[in-house]
VOPAGU-2260 file (C-alpha; in pm, 1 decimal, decimal comma):
REM VOPAGU-2260
SITE   aa  ch    i         X         Y         Z
SITE  MET   A    0    1122,0   -1015,5   -2985,1
SITE  TYR   A    1     807,4    -960,0   -2769,1
SITE  LEU   A    2     992,1   -1150,4   -2493,1
SITE  PHE   A    3    1277,3    -889,2   -2495,9
SITE  ARG   A    4    1059,6    -586,8   -2577,7
SITE  LYS   A    5     799,2    -644,5   -2283,1
SITE  LEU   A    6    1083,4    -672,5   -2020,6
SITE  TRP   A    7    1215,7    -332,6   -2093,2
SITE  ASN   A    8     881,1    -193,4   -2151,2
SITE  PRO   A    9     680,1    -284,1   -1847,4
SITE  GLU   A   10     417,9     -73,6   -1948,1
SITE  MET   A   11     307,7    -318,2   -2219,6
SITE  PHE   A   12      86,5    -628,2   -2167,5
SITE  GLN   A   13     324,7    -888,2   -2000,5
SITE  GLY   A   14      98,7   -1186,4   -2020,4
SITE  GLN   A   15      73,7   -1309,3   -2376,3
SITE  TYR   A   16     175,4   -1658,8   -2311,5
SITE  LYS   A   17      -9,5   -1698,4   -1979,3
SITE  ARG   A   18    -313,6   -1923,1   -1941,7
SITE  LYS   A   19    -404,9   -1967,5   -1594,5
SITE  ASN   A   20    -340,6   -1804,9   -1234,0
SITE  TYR   A   21    -253,0   -1474,1   -1395,7
SITE  PHE   A   22    -368,7   -1127,6   -1365,4
SITE  GLU   A   23    -268,7    -784,7   -1507,4
SITE  GLY   A   24    -416,7    -462,1   -1461,5
SITE  TRP   A   25    -324,2     -90,5   -1534,1
SITE  TYR   A   26    -429,5     183,3   -1265,1
SITE  TYR   A   27    -517,3     530,3   -1402,6
SITE  LYS   A   28    -577,4     812,5   -1169,5
SITE  LEU   A   29    -775,2    1104,6   -1280,3
SITE  ILE   A   30    -829,0    1430,0   -1099,4
SITE  ASP   A   31   -1004,3    1744,4   -1252,2
SITE  SER   A   32    -847,5    2095,2   -1199,4
SITE  PRO   A   33   -1092,9    2194,6    -902,6
SITE  LYS   A   34   -1041,7    1867,3    -751,4
SITE  LYS   A   35   -1398,6    1794,5    -725,5
SITE  ASN   A   36   -1373,2    1473,9    -927,8
SITE  VAL   A   37   -1120,0    1221,4    -829,5
SITE  TRP   A   38   -1140,4     874,7   -1017,8
SITE  ALA   A   39    -944,2     587,1   -1042,4
SITE  ILE   A   40    -993,7     355,4   -1369,0
SITE  ILE   A   41    -837,8       9,2   -1360,9
SITE  PRO   A   42    -848,8    -220,6   -1673,3
SITE  GLY   A   43    -716,9    -563,5   -1653,9
SITE  VAL   A   44    -757,1    -949,6   -1727,7
SITE  ALA   A   45    -805,9   -1237,0   -1486,7
SITE  TYR   A   46    -720,3   -1583,2   -1552,7
SITE  GLY   A   47    -814,1   -1872,5   -1317,0
SITE  LYS   A   48    -751,4   -2226,1   -1309,8
SITE  CYS   A   49    -978,0   -2320,3   -1601,6
SITE  GLN   A   50   -1122,2   -2152,2   -1914,2
SITE  ASP   A   51   -1447,3   -2054,5   -1717,0
SITE  ASP   A   52   -1238,1   -1853,6   -1467,0
SITE  ARG   A   53   -1107,5   -1605,8   -1733,5
SITE  HIS   A   54   -1243,9   -1251,1   -1791,1
SITE  ALA   A   55   -1150,8    -891,5   -1857,0
SITE  PHE   A   56   -1270,4    -586,7   -1638,5
SITE  VAL   A   57   -1280,2    -237,2   -1593,3
SITE  GLN   A   58   -1304,9    -106,6   -1234,8
SITE  VAL   A   59   -1378,7     262,7   -1189,2
SITE  ILE   A   60   -1381,0     439,3    -832,3
SITE  GLU   A   61   -1548,3     766,0    -794,2
SITE  ALA   A   62   -1353,9     874,2    -463,8
SITE  ASN   A   63   -1588,4    1136,5    -335,0
SITE  SER   A   64   -1887,4     925,9    -343,0
SITE  CYS   A   65   -1701,1     623,2    -264,3
SITE  LYS   A   66   -1862,1     444,8    -578,4
SITE  VAL   A   67   -1719,4     169,4    -739,2
SITE  HIS   A   68   -1828,0      17,1   -1071,9
SITE  TYR   A   69   -1693,5    -336,9   -1208,1
SITE  PHE   A   70   -1765,0    -379,6   -1566,1
SITE  LYS   A   71   -1717,1    -730,5   -1652,9
SITE  TYR   A   72   -1617,1    -873,0   -1994,4
SITE  ASP   A   73   -1574,6   -1194,2   -2209,9
SITE  ILE   A   74   -1174,0   -1252,4   -2218,1
SITE  ASN   A   75   -1207,9   -1252,7   -2597,5
SITE  SER   A   76   -1280,9    -874,0   -2575,7
SITE  PHE   A   77    -929,6    -827,2   -2451,0
SITE  LYS   A   78    -678,9    -718,2   -2730,5
SITE  PHE   A   79    -323,5    -574,2   -2703,2
SITE  ASN   A   80     -50,8    -437,2   -2911,0
SITE  ASN   A   81     282,3    -652,4   -2864,7
SITE  LYS   A   82     495,7    -372,4   -2984,6
SITE  ASP   A   83     377,4     -75,2   -2786,3
SITE  PHE   A   84     141,3     -13,1   -2488,3
SITE  HIS   A   85    -206,8     -26,1   -2613,4
SITE  VAL   A   86    -472,8    -245,3   -2452,2
SITE  GLN   A   87    -842,0    -284,1   -2573,3
SITE  ILE   A   88   -1150,0    -413,8   -2368,5
SITE  GLU   A   89   -1442,3    -424,1   -2616,7
SITE  ASN   A   90   -1481,7     -57,0   -2722,9
SITE  ASN   A   91   -1251,8      76,8   -2429,6
SITE  HIS   A   92    -887,4     178,7   -2533,1
SITE  PHE   A   93    -608,7     251,5   -2291,6
SITE  TYR   A   94    -269,4     404,9   -2381,5
SITE  ARG   A   95      14,8     591,4   -2214,8
SITE  ASN   A   96    -100,1     904,0   -2362,9
SITE  GLY   A   97    -499,0     856,7   -2334,7
SITE  ILE   A   98    -803,4     654,8   -2279,4
SITE  MET   A   99   -1118,9     613,2   -2481,0
SITE  LEU   A  100   -1429,4     483,2   -2244,2
SITE  ASP   A  101   -1738,3     323,1   -2344,8
SITE  LEU   A  102   -1829,2     147,0   -2030,5
SITE  ARG   A  103   -2204,3      10,4   -2008,0
SITE  ASP   A  104   -2422,7    -199,5   -1775,8
SITE  GLU   A  105   -2774,1    -189,6   -1666,5
SITE  ASN   A  106   -2712,0      86,2   -1422,5
SITE  SER   A  107   -2449,1     291,5   -1572,3
SITE  LEU   A  108   -2316,9     467,0   -1886,8
SITE  ILE   A  109   -1963,1     599,2   -1853,3
SITE  LYS   A  110   -1838,8     744,9   -2193,5
SITE  GLY   A  111   -1552,9     982,4   -2306,5
SITE  GLU   A  112   -1221,0    1047,9   -2442,0
SITE  LEU   A  113    -897,4    1185,4   -2251,7
SITE  SER   A  114    -556,2    1276,8   -2392,8
SITE  PHE   A  115    -242,3    1310,5   -2146,9
SITE  ASN   A  116      -3,3    1584,9   -2224,3
SITE  ASN   A  117     344,1    1686,0   -2083,6
SITE  ILE   A  118     385,7    1338,5   -1979,2
SITE  VAL   A  119     679,3    1233,3   -1705,2
SITE  PRO   A  120     758,2     872,6   -1766,1
SITE  PHE   A  121     927,2     661,8   -1524,0
SITE  PRO   A  122    1304,9     660,1   -1628,9
SITE  LYS   A  123    1475,0     348,4   -1769,1
SITE  LYS   A  124    1817,5     202,4   -1752,0
SITE  PHE   A  125    1960,1    -111,2   -1898,2
SITE  PHE   A  126    1993,6    -291,6   -1566,4
SITE  ASN   A  127    1665,8    -106,7   -1414,2
SITE  PRO   A  128    1402,8    -127,0   -1692,3
SITE  GLY   A  129    1134,4     -22,8   -1417,0
SITE  ILE   A  130    1081,0      84,7   -1055,0
SITE  MET   A  131    1148,9    -297,9    -952,2
SITE  GLY   A  132    1526,7    -249,0   -1061,9
SITE  PRO   A  133    1712,5    -581,4   -1079,5
SITE  PHE   A  134    1402,0    -776,1    -938,8
SITE  SER   A  135    1237,0    -716,5   -1289,1
SITE  PHE   A  136    1455,3    -974,6   -1438,6
SITE  ILE   A  137    1344,8   -1263,3   -1188,6
SITE  PRO   A  138    1104,3   -1489,9   -1331,2
SITE  PHE   A  139     898,2   -1638,3   -1060,0
SITE  MET   A  140     806,2   -1347,3    -851,4
SITE  GLU   A  141     427,1   -1335,8    -714,5
SITE  CYS   A  142     360,3    -982,1    -820,7
SITE  TYR   A  143     545,5    -733,7   -1034,0
SITE  HIS   A  144     491,3    -344,1   -1019,7
SITE  GLY   A  145     539,9    -102,7   -1296,7
SITE  ILE   A  146     511,9     284,6   -1315,0
SITE  VAL   A  147     409,9     406,5   -1640,8
SITE  ASN   A  148     346,3     783,2   -1599,8
SITE  ILE   A  149     469,8     949,9   -1291,7
SITE  HIS   A  150     272,5    1272,2   -1390,9
SITE  HIS   A  151      79,7    1403,1   -1677,1
SITE  GLU   A  152    -184,5    1676,4   -1755,1
SITE  ILE   A  153    -538,2    1575,1   -1889,5
SITE  GLU   A  154    -756,4    1718,7   -2163,8
SITE  GLY   A  155   -1104,5    1597,5   -2238,6
SITE  ARG   A  156   -1428,2    1511,4   -2090,7
SITE  ILE   A  157   -1612,3    1198,3   -1938,3
SITE  PHE   A  158   -1977,3    1147,2   -1959,1
SITE  GLU   A  159   -2149,5     946,0   -1674,1
SITE  ASN   A  160   -2522,5     896,9   -1739,4
SITE  ASN   A  161   -2527,4    1217,6   -1945,6
SITE  THR   A  162   -2349,1    1418,6   -1660,5
SITE  GLU   A  163   -2042,0    1587,8   -1802,7
SITE  ILE   A  164   -1717,2    1590,5   -1607,0
SITE  ASP   A  165   -1435,2    1802,8   -1754,6
SITE  PHE   A  166   -1108,6    1673,4   -1638,4
SITE  THR   A  167    -929,1    1958,5   -1873,6
SITE  SER   A  168    -613,8    2100,9   -1690,4
SITE  GLY   A  169    -624,1    1822,0   -1427,6
SITE  TYR   A  170    -346,4    1570,7   -1343,4
SITE  GLY   A  171    -314,1    1216,0   -1370,3
SITE  TYR   A  172     -94,9     914,7   -1299,5
SITE  ILE   A  173     -47,5     561,5   -1426,1
SITE  GLU   A  174     100,4     242,6   -1285,3
SITE  LYS   A  175      39,4    -122,1   -1312,9
SITE  ASP   A  176      65,0    -469,9   -1159,5
SITE  TRP   A  177      85,0    -826,0   -1290,9
SITE  GLY   A  178     160,0   -1177,1   -1176,8
SITE  LYS   A  179     -31,8   -1430,2    -981,8
SITE  SER   A  180    -163,2   -1263,8    -683,9
SITE  PHE   A  181    -117,8    -955,3    -477,6
SITE  PRO   A  182     103,0    -977,1    -166,2
SITE  GLU   A  183     -59,5   -1107,4     146,3
SITE  ALA   A  184      -0,3    -775,3     317,6
SITE  TRP   A  185     107,0    -440,6     168,6
SITE  ILE   A  186      91,6     -60,4     224,3
SITE  TRP   A  187      83,0     164,8     -79,5
SITE  LEU   A  188      61,0     551,5    -120,8
SITE  GLN   A  189     102,5     780,6    -411,4
SITE  SER   A  190      44,4    1169,1    -480,1
SITE  ASN   A  191     120,2    1426,2    -730,7
SITE  HIS   A  192    -100,4    1693,6    -615,6
SITE  PHE   A  193     140,6    1932,5    -404,8
SITE  LEU   A  194     112,7    2297,1    -371,3
SITE  GLN   A  195     470,1    2306,0    -533,4
SITE  ASP   A  196     491,1    2214,3    -909,4
SITE  ASN   A  197     632,9    1898,9   -1049,4
SITE  VAL   A  198     650,8    1702,9    -710,0
SITE  SER   A  199     529,8    1351,2    -703,0
SITE  VAL   A  200     585,9    1061,9    -425,6
SITE  MET   A  201     508,5     699,2    -422,1
SITE  PHE   A  202     570,5     443,0    -135,8
SITE  SER   A  203     502,2      63,3    -134,7
SITE  ILE   A  204     601,4    -200,6     105,7
SITE  ALA   A  205     482,8    -567,6      84,7
SITE  LYS   A  206     550,2    -910,0     216,8
SITE  ILE   A  207     708,4   -1100,4     -69,5
SITE  PRO   A  208     736,1   -1487,5    -112,4
SITE  TRP   A  209    1102,5   -1588,8    -189,2
SITE  PHE   A  210    1150,4   -1960,2    -253,1
SITE  ARG   A  211     986,9   -2133,1      90,4
SITE  SER   A  212    1034,5   -1818,2     280,9
SITE  HIS   A  213     955,1   -1461,6     233,7
SITE  PHE   A  214    1113,9   -1094,8     279,9
SITE  THR   A  215     987,7    -760,5     327,8
SITE  GLY   A  216    1044,8    -525,2       6,9
SITE  PHE   A  217     977,8    -172,5     -44,2
SITE  LEU   A  218     997,4      78,0    -314,4
SITE  SER   A  219     970,5     469,5    -308,2
SITE  PHE   A  220    1042,8     762,1    -531,3
SITE  LEU   A  221    1030,0    1139,5    -461,0
SITE  ARG   A  222    1018,4    1357,3    -765,7
SITE  ILE   A  223    1126,1    1732,9    -731,6
SITE  ASP   A  224    1143,7    1923,1   -1055,2
SITE  ASN   A  225    1358,2    1702,7   -1295,7
SITE  GLU   A  226    1517,8    1497,0   -1031,4
SITE  ILE   A  227    1372,1    1158,4    -920,9
SITE  LEU   A  228    1520,6    1025,8    -600,0
SITE  MET   A  229    1499,3     636,0    -549,7
SITE  PHE   A  230    1461,3     464,8    -207,8
SITE  ALA   A  231    1426,7      93,8    -236,0
SITE  THR   A  232    1543,9    -234,3    -110,8
SITE  TYR   A  233    1761,0    -279,8    -399,0
SITE  THR   A  234    1924,6      53,5    -372,6
SITE  GLY   A  235    2064,7     -20,6     -13,1
SITE  ALA   A  236    1808,3     224,4     149,3
SITE  LYS   A  237    1684,8     130,0     484,5
SITE  ILE   A  238    1356,1     193,6     651,4
SITE  LYS   A  239    1416,9     330,4    1000,0
SITE  LYS   A  240    1069,3     399,3    1123,6
SITE  LEU   A  241     734,4     263,4    1010,2
SITE  LYS   A  242     397,1     267,6    1215,8
SITE  TYR   A  243      32,9     253,1    1107,8
SITE  LYS   A  244    -198,7     337,9    1391,2
SITE  ASN   A  245    -546,0     525,0    1412,1
SITE  ASN   A  246    -535,5     553,9    1026,8
SITE  ILE   A  247    -211,6     732,9    1014,3
SITE  LEU   A  248     122,1     586,6     857,0
SITE  ASP   A  249     448,9     733,9     978,3
SITE  VAL   A  250     737,7     635,0     794,1
SITE  SER   A  251    1127,6     717,4     765,1
SITE  ILE   A  252    1343,4     589,9     515,4
SITE  SER   A  253    1736,0     649,9     499,4
SITE  SER   A  254    1990,1     653,9     221,7
SITE  PRO   A  255    2366,1     757,7     214,4
SITE  LYS   A  256    2240,2    1106,8      82,5
SITE  TYR   A  257    1883,6    1161,8     206,0
SITE  ILE   A  258    1639,1    1087,8     483,9
SITE  LEU   A  259    1272,7    1075,3     348,8
SITE  GLU   A  260     995,5    1093,5     588,9
SITE  MET   A  261     611,2    1056,2     516,6
SITE  LYS   A  262     314,3    1100,5     729,9
SITE  ALA   A  263     -12,9    1008,4     569,8
SITE  LYS   A  264    -366,7     993,1     706,5
SITE  PHE   A  265    -621,9     746,1     545,3
SITE  SER   A  266    -944,2     903,5     430,8
SITE  LYS   A  267   -1265,1     755,0     298,5
SITE  GLY   A  268   -1242,0     498,9      37,1
SITE  GLY   A  269   -1393,8     246,4    -200,6
SITE  VAL   A  270   -1386,6    -128,5    -190,9
SITE  LEU   A  271   -1193,2    -274,3    -508,7
SITE  LYS   A  272   -1165,0    -633,9    -630,1
SITE  ALA   A  273    -790,8    -754,0    -602,8
SITE  PRO   A  274    -626,4   -1064,3    -753,0
SITE  LYS   A  275    -572,3   -1397,4    -594,9
SITE  ASN   A  276    -445,3   -1683,4    -786,5
SITE  GLY   A  277    -524,3   -1473,5   -1101,0
SITE  MET   A  278    -892,6   -1422,0   -1004,2
SITE  MET   A  279   -1051,8   -1103,0    -872,1
SITE  ASP   A  280   -1168,6   -1271,0    -539,1
SITE  ARG   A  281   -1040,4   -1033,8    -281,7
SITE  ASP   A  282   -1194,8    -698,1    -161,5
SITE  ILE   A  283    -964,9    -418,6     -52,8
SITE  SER   A  284   -1022,0     -67,4      44,2
SITE  GLU   A  285    -848,0     200,0    -138,3
SITE  SER   A  286    -862,2     579,2     -63,8
SITE  ILE   A  287    -777,6     826,1    -343,0
SITE  THR   A  288    -874,8    1129,5    -112,3
SITE  SER   A  289    -597,5    1092,7     153,5
SITE  ALA   A  290    -312,8    1335,5     232,1
SITE  VAL   A  291      46,6    1277,9     296,6
SITE  LYS   A  292     310,8    1526,7     427,5
SITE  VAL   A  293     667,2    1472,4     304,0
SITE  LYS   A  294     989,2    1596,7     420,0
SITE  LEU   A  295    1331,2    1549,7     266,0
SITE  TYR   A  296    1637,6    1606,9     474,5
SITE  ASP   A  297    2004,4    1595,0     382,6
SITE  SER   A  298    2158,6    1300,0     558,0
SITE  LYS   A  299    2476,1    1459,6     682,4
SITE  SER   A  300    2382,8    1822,6     755,6
SITE  LYS   A  301    2014,9    1705,7     859,6
SITE  LYS   A  302    1888,3    2025,6     670,0
SITE  VAL   A  303    1537,9    2028,4     533,2
SITE  VAL   A  304    1603,7    1999,6     132,5
SITE  PHE   A  305    1203,9    1958,0      68,9
SITE  SER   A  306     871,6    1985,0     266,6
SITE  GLY   A  307     533,6    1968,4     128,7
SITE  GLU   A  308     170,6    1807,4     137,8
SITE  GLY   A  309      52,9    1588,7    -110,8
SITE  LEU   A  310    -351,2    1576,5    -144,7
SITE  ASN   A  311    -567,1    1346,2    -340,5
SITE  THR   A  312    -324,5    1067,7    -226,5
SITE  GLY   A  313    -384,3     725,7    -335,5
SITE  PHE   A  314    -349,8     493,3       3,7
SITE  GLU   A  315    -416,6     126,4      68,3
SITE  VAL   A  316    -328,2     -66,8     385,2
SITE  VAL   A  317    -395,7    -449,0     333,5
SITE  GLY   A  318    -347,8    -741,4     568,9
SITE  ASP   A  319    -132,2    -767,8     893,1
SITE  VAL   A  320      94,3    -447,1     844,8
SITE  GLU   A  321     241,0    -490,0    1199,3
SITE  GLN   A  322     501,6    -725,9    1061,8
SITE  PHE   A  323     643,9    -427,4     868,8
SITE  TYR   A  324     689,8    -205,9    1169,7
SITE  PHE   A  325    1021,0     -53,4    1247,1
SITE  ASN   A  326    1091,2     167,0    1544,2
């Protein structure tokens, strides 16, 4: 039953039977109400080629200071629920609806509890159990991606070395990745901090190995109120323009009904560890203080359906992204 349950619940731990060359991690974005504290917390596991290459971890990015913590744990400290989404790393617990932190090393103590309310989960359908759609069913992908919470409200506090950080009335977001390695090259952005309520956006494009070749695949959604508009390789949407120059990403995606345009500017970021062959051996730069301007047009009338700017945008540009360029 676990094999079927995890397929239609990508937020759950997927790697129960993995022993080597495997990683899995969850990405929690936390932003307080005044937007003075912008954090990302990433729990996960890394399995290398042998027993000595295995460990659990929790990464923490404090965006405004660009400070990054990497808390490393024995792999046996990692526990999971095979019926629901709940993972534990030593005394740290991670759920869809909250987290409990007790992170310690020789320099830092991060401790607290947050609960998430008014959760907007990513919608599921029988043939689309997650954002990867039908690609969710392919067993040999290098990397899988999942959206857990498109948006949620936060209650609670975290203490960092006795300094209290109140996240109550802030917003959050959860996604995850699992597989063997992150792609050779990719672009990713996400924001749910618009002036308008109930708006979220995510875009990701990557070089994806496919048998002895590769292809460029992309995923994107725009949520406006209760409607979630999908733009992806498997939906038949097409990228008409994409360019990254001088820290600015300019992208346009068309579908039969809509045209989605995004213009994002990369801001300061921190250096994270990312997986390669299961091990956290790759350094990447991530910003969660960037901004993205979004416009949605009706494809036929060319009238603007939505226009807004998302702040506190998560933004990564990694590898040779010129191969993705479209004019």
